C-alpha positions in Angstrom: 0.0 0.0 0.0 1.4 3.4 -1.0 2.4 5.9 1.6 1.2 9.0 -0.1 2.0 12.4 1.3 -1.0 14.6 1.9 -0.2 18.2 0.7 -0.5 20.5 3.7 1.1 23.6 5.0 1.4 23.9 8.8 3.2 26.9 10.2 4.3 27.5 13.8 1.6 29.8 15.2 2.2 32.8 17.3 1.4 32.9 21.0 -2.2 33.7 21.7 -3.8 36.3 24.0 -5.0 35.4 27.5 -8.8 35.6 27.8 -10.7 37.4 30.5 -12.6 35.4 33.1 -15.9 36.5 31.6 -14.9 35.1 28.2 -14.0 31.8 29.7 -17.3 31.6 31.6 -19.2 32.5 28.4 -17.5 29.6 26.5 -18.1 27.2 29.3 -21.8 28.1 29.8 -22.5 28.3 26.1 -20.9 25.1 24.9 -20.0 22.5 27.5 -23.4 20.9 27.8 -24.0 20.4 24.1 -20.6 19.0 23.4 -20.7 16.5 26.2 -24.1 15.2 25.3 -23.2 14.7 21.7 -20.1 12.8 22.6 -21.5 10.4 25.1 -24.9 9.2 23.7 -23.9 6.1 21.8 -27.2 4.3 22.1 -29.6 6.2 19.8 -29.5 5.6 16.1 -31.3 8.5 14.4 -32.0 8.7 10.7 -31.5 12.0 8.9 -35.1 12.8 9.5 -34.7 12.4 13.3 -31.7 14.8 13.6 -32.9 18.2 14.7 -30.2 20.8 14.0 -30.1 23.6 16.6 -30.9 27.0 15.2 -27.8 28.6 16.6 -24.6 27.8 14.6 -22.6 27.5 17.9 -25.0 24.9 19.2 -25.2 23.0 15.8 -21.4 22.8 15.6 -21.2 21.6 19.2 -23.7 18.8 18.3 -21.2 17.7 15.6 -18.6 16.7 18.2 -16.8 14.4 17.7 -16.1 14.2 14.0 -14.2 12.0 11.6 -12.6 12.4 8.1 -13.2 10.0 5.2 -9.6 10.8 4.1 -7.8 9.6 1.0 -11.1 8.4 -0.6 -13.2 10.8 -2.6 -10.3 13.2 -2.4 -7.8 10.7 -3.8 -6.3 11.4 -7.2 -7.5 10.5 -9.8 -10.0 8.0 -8.5 -11.6 6.9 -5.2 -9.4 3.8 -4.7 -6.1 5.1 -6.1 -4.7 5.9 -2.7 -5.1 2.5 -1.1 -8.6 2.6 0.3 -11.7 0.6 -0.8 -14.8 2.4 -1.9 -16.9 3.9 0.8 -20.0 2.0 1.9 -23.0 2.8 4.0 -21.8 0.2 6.5 -18.7 2.3 7.0 -20.8 5.2 8.2 -22.8 2.9 10.4 -19.6 1.8 12.0 -18.4 5.4 12.5 -21.7 6.3 14.2 -21.6 3.2 16.3 -18.1 4.3 17.6 -19.5 7.5 18.9 -18.9 10.0 16.1 -21.6 12.5 15.4 -20.3 13.9 12.1 -18.1 13.1 9.2 -16.1 15.3 6.9 -16.1 14.0 3.3 -13.2 15.6 1.4 -13.7 15.6 -2.4 -11.3 16.4 -5.1 -13.2 17.4 -8.3 -10.5 18.3 -10.8 -10.1 14.9 -12.5 -13.8 14.6 -12.9 -14.4 18.1 -14.3 -13.8 19.9 -17.5 -10.7 22.2 -17.3 -12.3 24.7 -19.5 -15.6 26.7 -19.3 -18.2 25.8 -18.3 -16.2 23.5 -16.0 -18.8 20.8 -16.0 -18.5 18.1 -13.3 -19.0 14.6 -14.7 -22.6 13.5 -13.9 -21.5 10.0 -12.8 -19.0 11.4 -10.3 -21.4 13.9 -8.9 -23.9 11.1 -8.5 -21.3 9.0 -6.6 -20.5 11.9 -4.3 -24.2 12.4 -3.6 -24.6 8.6 -2.9 -21.8 8.7 -0.3 -23.1 11.9 1.3 -26.6 10.5 1.5 -25.4 7.3 3.1 -23.8 9.3 5.9 -26.9 11.5 6.3 -29.1 8.5 6.4 -27.0 7.2 9.3 -27.9 10.3 11.3 -24.6 12.0 10.9 -23.8 15.6 10.2 -21.7 15.8 7.0 -19.1 18.4 5.9 -18.6 18.4 2.1 -15.8 20.4 0.5 -13.5 21.2 -2.4 -10.3 19.5 -1.3 -7.0 18.9 -3.3 -8.3 21.2 -6.0 -6.7 23.9 -3.7 -3.2 22.9 -5.0 -4.2 21.4 -8.3 -5.7 24.5 -9.9 -6.9 27.0 -7.3 -3.2 27.7 -6.4 -2.9 29.2 -10.0 -5.1 32.2 -9.0 -2.2 34.7 -8.9 -1.5 33.9 -12.6 -5.0 33.2 -13.8 -7.3 35.1 -11.5 -10.4 35.2 -13.7 -10.1 31.6 -14.9 -9.7 30.2 -11.4 -12.5 32.3 -9.9 -14.8 31.2 -12.8 -14.0 27.5 -12.3 -14.4 27.8 -8.5 -17.8 29.5 -8.8 -18.9 27.0 -11.4 -17.9 24.1 -9.1 -19.8 25.5 -6.2 -22.8 26.3 -8.4 -23.0 22.7 -9.5 -22.5 21.4 -5.9 -25.1 23.8 -4.6 -27.7 22.8 -7.2 -27.1 19.1 -6.6 -27.4 19.3 -2.8 -29.8 22.3 -2.4 -32.6 20.1 -1.0 -30.5 18.2 1.5 -31.2 18.7 5.2 -29.3 21.3 7.3 -27.2 18.4 8.6 -25.1 18.9 5.4 -22.5 21.6 5.7 -20.4 23.1 2.9 -16.7 24.0 3.4 -15.4 26.4 0.7 -11.9 25.0 0.1 -9.3 22.9 1.9 -5.9 24.5 2.9 -5.7 27.2 0.3 -2.2 28.5 -0.1 -1.5 30.5 -3.3 2.2 29.8 -3.2 3.5 32.2 -5.9 2.3 35.5 -4.5 2.8 38.0 -1.6 1.2 37.7 1.8 -1.1 40.6 1.2 -2.3 39.1 -2.1 -3.0 35.8 -0.4 -5.3 37.6 2.0 -7.1 39.2 -0.9 -7.5 36.0 -2.9 -8.8 33.9 0.0 -11.2 36.7 1.1 -12.4 36.8 -2.5 -12.9 33.0 -2.7 -14.7 32.8 0.6 -17.0 35.7 -0.2 -17.8 34.3 -3.7 -18.5 30.9 -2.2 -20.9 32.5 0.2 -22.7 34.4 -2.5 -23.0 31.4 -4.8 -24.3 29.0 -2.2 -26.8 31.5 -0.6 -28.2 32.5 -4.0 -28.9 28.9 -5.0 -32.0 28.8 -2.8 -33.6 25.8 -1.2 -31.9 24.5 1.9 -28.8 26.5 1.0 -30.3 29.7 2.2 -29.5 28.9 5.8 -27.1 26.0 5.5 -24.0 26.2 7.8 -21.0 27.3 5.7 -17.4 26.8 6.7 -14.7 29.3 5.8 -11.0 28.4 6.2 -7.9 30.4 7.1 -5.0 30.4 4.7 -3.7 26.8 4.6 -6.2 26.2 7.5 -3.4 27.3 9.8 -4.4 28.7 13.2 -1.9 31.6 13.3 -3.2 34.7 14.9 -2.9 37.0 11.8 -4.6 34.4 9.5 -7.5 34.0 12.0 -7.8 37.7 12.3 -8.2 37.9 8.5 -10.8 35.2 8.5 -12.7 37.0 11.4 -12.8 40.1 9.3 -14.3 38.2 6.4 -16.9 36.5 8.5 -18.0 39.7 10.2 -18.3 41.5 6.8 -20.7 38.8 5.5 -23.1 39.4 8.4 -24.4 35.8 8.4 -25.2 33.9 11.6 -24.7 30.5 9.9 -20.9 30.8 9.3 -18.3 28.6 10.9 -14.5 29.1 11.1 -12.4 26.1 10.2 -8.7 25.4 10.9 -6.4 22.3 11.2 -3.9 21.3 13.9 -1.2 18.7 13.6 0.9 19.6 16.7 4.2 21.3 16.9 6.0 20.3 13.7 9.2 18.8 15.2 7.1 16.5 17.4 4.6 15.6 14.7 7.2 14.1 12.4 10.0 13.5 14.8 12.6 16.0 13.5 14.9 18.6 15.1 15.0 16.6 18.3 11.2 16.4 18.8 11.2 12.9 20.3 8.9 13.8 23.3 5.7 15.5 23.9 7.5 18.2 25.9 6.7 21.7 27.1 7.3 23.1 23.6 4.8 20.8 22.0 2.3 21.2 24.8 2.6 25.0 24.8 2.1 25.1 21.0 -1.2 23.2 21.4 -2.4 25.4 24.3 -1.6 28.6 22.4 -3.3 27.4 19.3 -6.6 26.6 21.1 -6.4 29.8 23.1 -6.3 31.7 19.8 -9.3 29.8 18.5 -11.2 30.7 21.6 -10.3 34.3 21.7 -10.6 35.0 18.0 -13.8 33.2 17.3 -15.6 31.2 20.0 -15.7 34.0 22.6 -17.1 36.3 19.8 -19.9 33.9 19.0 -18.3 32.2 15.9 -18.1 28.4 16.2 -14.9 26.6 15.3 -14.6 23.3 13.5 -11.2 21.7 13.7 -11.5 20.1 10.3 -8.3 18.0 10.7 -6.1 16.9 13.6 -3.6 14.2 14.2 0.1 13.7 13.8 1.7 14.0 10.4 3.7 10.8 10.7 1.5 8.7 13.1 0.1 6.1 13.0 1.4 4.3 9.9 1.3 0.5 10.0 3.5 0.3 6.9 6.5 1.9 8.6 8.3 1.9 12.0 6.6 4.3 14.3 8.3 7.7 14.1 6.4 9.0 17.2 6.9 7.0 20.4 3.6 5.5 21.4 3.2 6.9 24.9 4.2 10.4 23.7 1.5 10.2 20.9 -1.1 9.2 23.5 -0.2 12.3 25.6 -0.9 14.5 22.5 -4.3 13.0 21.8 -5.3 13.1 25.5 -4.2 16.8 25.7 -5.9 17.8 22.4 -9.3 16.3 23.5 -9.1 18.2 26.8 -8.1 21.5 25.2 -10.9 21.3 22.6 -13.5 20.6 25.3 -12.1 23.5 27.4 -12.6 26.1 24.6 -15.7 24.6 22.9 -14.1 23.5 19.6 -15.4 20.5 17.6 -12.7 18.2 16.4 -12.4 16.0 13.3 -9.8 13.3 13.3 -7.9 13.1 10.0 -8.0 9.4 9.0 -6.0 8.6 5.9 -7.4 5.1 5.8 -6.6 1.5 6.2 -3.0 1.8 7.2 -3.7 4.3 10.0 -6.7 4.5 12.3 -9.8 2.6 10.9 -9.1 -0.3 8.6 -11.7 0.2 5.9 -11.5 -3.4 4.8 -12.3 -4.9 8.2 -14.0 -1.8 9.7 -11.9 -2.5 12.8 -9.5 0.0 14.5 -5.9 -0.8 13.6 -4.9 0.1 17.1 -8.0 -0.2 19.4 -6.0 1.0 22.5 -5.1 4.2 20.6 -8.7 4.8 19.7 -9.7 4.2 23.3 -7.5 7.1 24.3 -8.9 9.4 21.6 -12.5 8.4 22.5 -11.8 8.9 26.3 -10.5 12.4 25.6 -13.9 13.5 24.3 -15.4 13.3 27.8 -12.7 13.2 30.5 -9.0 13.5 31.3 -6.6 10.6 31.9 -3.4 10.5 33.9 -0.1 10.0 32.1 3.6 9.9 33.1 6.9 11.2 31.9 7.4 8.1 29.8 5.7 4.7 29.2 8.9 2.6 29.7 11.3 1.9 32.5 14.7 0.6 31.1 16.6 -1.9 33.3 20.2 -2.7 32.2 20.8 -6.4 32.0 24.6 -6.0 32.4 24.3 -4.2 35.7 22.8 -4.9 39.1 19.2 -3.9 39.2 18.5 -0.6 41.0 15.4 1.4 41.7 14.0 3.3 38.7 11.6 6.2 38.6 9.0 8.1 36.6 7.1 11.3 37.1 3.3 11.0 37.1 1.1 13.6 35.3 -2.3 13.2 37.0 -3.9 15.9 34.8 -6.4 16.8 37.5 -7.0 13.1 38.6 -5.9 11.3 41.7 -3.4 8.4 41.5 -5.0 5.2 42.8 -2.1 2.8 42.6 0.0 0.5 40.4 -1.1 -2.9 39.0 0.6 -5.8 37.3 -2.2 -7.7 35.7 -4.8 -8.3 38.5 -2.2 -7.8 41.2 -2.0 -4.5 42.9 1.6 -3.6 43.8 2.2 -2.6 47.4 3.3 0.9 48.2 6.4 1.0 50.4 7.5 -2.5 49.2 7.1 -2.4 45.4 7.2 1.4 44.9 7.4 4.7 46.6 5.4 7.8 45.8 7.1 11.1 46.5 5.2 14.4 46.5 2.2 12.6 44.9 3.9 12.6 41.5 7.4 11.0 41.7 6.9 7.2 41.3 9.9 5.1 42.1 9.9 1.3 41.5 12.0 -0.6 44.0 14.9 -2.8 43.0 13.0 -5.7 44.5 9.9 -5.1 42.4 12.0 -4.7 39.2 13.9 -7.9 40.0 10.6 -9.8 40.2 9.1 -8.1 37.2 12.1 -8.6 34.9 12.2 -12.4 35.6 14.9 -14.1 33.5 15.8 -10.7 32.1 15.5 -11.4 28.4 15.9 -8.4 26.2 12.7 -6.5 25.6 9.5 -6.0 27.5 9.4 -8.2 30.5 6.3 -6.8 32.2 3.6 -4.2 31.7 2.2 -2.2 34.6 -0.8 0.0 34.9 -0.8 3.3 36.8 -4.5 3.8 37.5 -6.1 7.1 38.3 -9.5 8.3 39.7 -10.9 8.6 36.3 -9.9 8.1 32.6 -7.7 5.4 31.3 -4.8 3.7 33.0 -1.3 4.6 31.9 0.7 1.6 30.7 4.3 1.3 31.9 6.5 -1.3 30.2 9.4 -2.7 32.1 12.2 -3.2 29.6 15.4 -5.2 29.9 18.2 -3.8 27.7 21.9 -3.2 27.2 23.7 -0.6 25.1 23.0 -1.4 21.4 25.9 -2.5 19.3 26.6 -1.0 15.8 28.9 -2.7 13.3 31.0 -1.6 10.3 29.3 -1.8 6.9 29.7 -1.1 3.2 27.0 -0.5 0.6 25.6 1.9 -2.0 23.6 5.1 -1.8 20.5 3.3 -2.9 20.8 0.5 -0.3 22.9 1.0 2.9 22.2 -0.4 6.3 24.0 -0.4 9.6 24.1 -3.8 11.3 22.5 -3.1 14.8 22.1 -5.3 17.8 19.3 -3.4 19.6 19.4 -5.5 22.7 16.0 -4.3 23.9 16.5 -0.7 23.2 14.4 1.6 20.9 15.7 4.2 18.4 14.6 7.8 19.0 16.5 10.0 16.6 19.7 10.6 14.7 22.1 13.6 14.5 24.3 14.1 11.4 27.3 16.5 11.3 30.3 17.1 9.2 33.7 17.4 10.7 33.4 21.2 10.9 30.2 20.9 13.0 27.8 21.9 10.2 24.6 19.9 9.6 24.6 17.0 7.2 21.7 15.6 5.3 18.7 16.8 3.5 17.2 18.5 6.6 20.0 21.0 6.7 18.4 23.4 9.2 18.9 21.0 12.1 21.4 18.2 12.9 18.5 16.0 14.1 17.2 14.3 10.9 13.6 13.3 10.2 12.6 9.8 11.3 11.7 7.5 8.4 12.9 10.2 5.9 16.6 10.2 6.6 16.9 7.0 8.7 14.7 4.2 9.9 15.1 1.2 12.3 14.4 -2.3 11.1 14.1 -4.2 14.4 13.2 -7.5 12.7 16.4 -7.4 10.5 18.7 -5.9 13.2 19.6 -2.9 11.1 19.3 0.9 10.8 18.5 2.0 7.3 20.1 5.2 6.0 17.6 6.3 3.4 18.8 7.1 -0.2 17.5 10.7 0.1 19.8 11.3 3.1 22.8 9.7 1.5 22.3 11.6 -1.8 22.3 14.8 0.2 25.8 14.2 1.7 28.9 15.9 0.3 31.0 13.5 -1.7 34.2 12.3 0.1 33.5 14.2 3.3 33.2 12.1 6.5 30.0 12.5 8.5 29.5 11.7 12.2 26.1 10.2 13.1 24.9 10.2 16.7 22.1 7.7 17.3 19.9 8.5 20.4 17.9 5.7 22.0 14.9 6.1 24.4 16.9 4.4 27.2 19.2 7.4 27.1 22.0 5.6 25.3 23.9 7.5 22.6 26.1 5.8 20.0 28.4 7.5 17.4 29.0 6.2 13.8 31.0 7.4 10.9 29.8 7.3 7.2 31.5 8.5 4.1 30.1 8.7 0.6 32.3 8.2 -2.5 30.3 8.4 -5.6 27.7 5.7 -5.3 29.6 3.8 -2.6 29.1 4.2 1.1 31.3 3.0 4.0 30.4 3.0 7.6 32.3 2.4 10.8 31.4 2.4 14.5 33.1 4.9 16.8 34.6 3.3 19.9 34.4 5.6 22.9 37.8 6.5 24.4 38.4 4.5 27.6 
């Protein structure tokens, strides 16, 4: 199955403003009840006729929480199944609703099914297929968001060079969509365009172009009559980025349209270094947490507190999950992100739509089962409550050394620590572990000796830190020793480093030339991107240096690699490229 990149542009947002107490209270009183009810009632199975859309846009968007994306399907290029997913079925939407979702976003790319010249007619069979899929979702009692998706970079991005042509095609596209769906219920929402960018122009012109598209979209839909006269309409920021200046521009557009049925939409994929594991972003640390807190504070202050609902049309991590490749984001660190995002969204009254690219990620479209049920459990739990976590989800115990006490820091997240369990057995405080200041958890040497058993490399036991509410935090007890790297020769299109992992897990890789400058295709940081520059193959006991990384190295100049492991171990390795040949040698630390 192909690992297709989804074009997106996610910038580092600026810090947000602190709200007043009155604004916080307004958000809580106006939104908390509706969001909670929508997220927890899994028993009812309403048809489209049974869904009563609240009159107020804020309440209607709250009733859409939580939401899910039918990603890489009708937005795939050129056809529905070309990006590795099967065709959508009504049963898929029944599954989604049964899992607690209240709305779905159905991204659609129109360009390969539309004339590229006036009058830009959409193929009737394709329009019929889109309507069939939308109707299935509506019939399952789900709200539906329908949009213009990858057209944003396929032809809308040409607006600076072909303003009139792009605007005419955009208007024609929405005229046809509006006519086809004009009699659908108000549970169908239109979103003007996904992640508009306009690469080849100035910042001021981007503002003008996006404002023109959003305004034209609004005029076309509203003038089409029928159910479109008061249908909820979503308007995006540039690239759907939640930066303050971009949200301010969108707020100006929304206010100028003087329409109570408008919704702001943005996307959020976490602090970029953490989202793809680059530049040392191996943990969900303060930088990543602050980035999320600031983004949601900006959504609240710019829109929600002013009575404009926000639909987070996509969220997730850009490189996680992916069952086709080694996990670039450490599992426990990913769980912290999803737990935190759900809490932040509830706190400010934002409806969230999980970006699901398909079978190799969250929901397997073939089996309609979650690829990682435990991961989904954390996502689902975050819709209604908080869960406690810890500084990490592993305790590393060296095999070559005597066993000593090991500790973690608990993050209760407003809950109360109830204790530590191994299976059905509750560990004894004072004998098996000690808790300092209610957060510092230290496992005793005796407990670790019992838990590691015969001390084979790898996970010897899994503990649960349980809290007063939410899900338990899993802690793996891992026996390891320092990994061993070996010398190697190969070519730029196929070079691997023999690696005895000995229970350890690779976190990241630094690459530097002898003068200290950064080496590799990611030249703005020495810490290269996981799975793009390097990748572990635990089954074959190797580290793969990707061809893109090796091609970017200067010929004949030695490079020092530093491999960081989650145990804290660091190993150095030398590589040198000479034409198509590559040699590698381990660096033995000075005694």
